N, C-alpha and C positions, 0 to 999 in steps of 0.2 A: 668233139662231142658237145662242147659248150653251147653253141648256138642251137643245136637240135634239142639238147636237154632243156635249155631255157624255154624254147617254144613248147616242148612237151609239158613242162611245169605250168606255164601260163595256161595252156589249153586245159590241162587237168584241173587246175584250181577253178577256172571259170565254169567248167562242166560240173564238177562236184558241188560247188556252192549253188549253182542253178538247179541241179537235179535234186539234191537232198533238201535244200532250204528254200529254193525259189528266189534266191538273192543274186543280184548282179554284183560282180567285183570289177573294179577298174585298176589296171596296172599303173603303178607310178614309177618314175625313173629313179627316185631317191626316197629314202625314209624321211618322215616328218619327225621333228624333235620328240614327239610323243612315243615314237618307236623305240627310243632309247630307254624309256622307263620299263620296269619289270612288267612283262606281259605274260599271259598264260601261254603254255606250250604243250602241244600234244606231239609225242614222238613215237615213231615205229622204226624198229631196226630191220634191215634186210640182210640176210646171210645166205651164203651159197657161192655161186659163180661171181656174184658181186656182193661186197660187204660194205654196209654204210647205214645211214639213217635218213629219214625224211622227217622234218620238224615243221609243224604248223603253229605259228605264233600269232596271237591276236590279243586284243584288249579283253579284260574281264567282261566289259559290257557286251562286246560282240559274242563272247562265249555264252553269256546268258541269253542273248537274243536268239542264238542258234538253238539253245536248249528249249526256249519257248516254242519255236517252230517245230522241232523234232518231237517234243512231248505234248504238243497241242495244248499249251497252257498260256495264260497271260504272261507278259514279260515280268510283271511284278511277282508272279507266283513261281517263276523259274528259280530253283535254288542252286547252291554251289555244286552239289553232287550231280544234279542234272547237267549243269554247265560243263563239268568235268567229263561226264559221259558223252556229251555232244562233241567236245573237242577230241576225245578218244576216237569217236566214230569218224570225224572229219580227217584225222590223221591216218586212220586205218584205210579209209577209202582212197585218200590221196596217195598213200604209199603203195597200195595195191594196184592202182592205175599206173603209177610210175614204174612199177616192176616190169610192166610190159615193154618199156623202152630201154630197160637196163639188161645187161648180159644175164642169162639164166642158165640152169635153173636156180632159183633162189626161194627162200622162205621168208614170210613176214612174221615178225614177233607180235605178241599182244601189245597194244599201244599203252604207253605210259603218259601221265599228265603231270604238269607242274603248274600250280595255281598261284604262283607269286610268293609263296611262303618259303622261308629257308633258302638253301643254296640252289641257284638255278642249275639246270642240266648243263654239264660241261660240253663244250664244243670240241670234240676230238676228231681228228681226221682232216681231210682235204675238202675245203668248201668248193663244190662244183657249181652250185647255183644258189643265188639268194634273190628272190623277187619280192617286191613290195606291192601291196594292193590297198585299195580303199574299198570298204564295204559299208554302206550306209553311214559314211563319214567316220568310220572306225578303222584303225590300222590293222593290217593283216600282212604277214609275211610267211614265205615258205622257203626253207633251207634244205638243200640236198648235200649231204656230206659223205665222202667215201672214206672208209676206215683204211688207214695205212697199215700194211702187214708188219 
């Protein structure tokens, strides 16, 4: 499933960012050092025939740019709450699209967001896919984890 899932993740990320935001993303083969710094993360859980989660991680700057587009405000006017909402929406749509290529029937949880404060979300389960992208020079990554029973 690895190769097919990787292709599905790449296609989904490209489509979601283009459709929702009108932004192009370019896949990278490896993370840049900035990816190792605490990034914002939007996570949705999938439960049912397939259990796991989809996590969209990006820089705070990219989350704010996404908010500016989604809420039709200037980048300077986009606040943290809007950036969190934008990241929740991106995680929700990404997870919903990926559910179509995962075994079903499954349900999608409400998305949660981590904005770099406190303890980052724990990575539990088996990492099936982790892809890195560039979007307007900002780091973006998408992780698919399967929960181990």
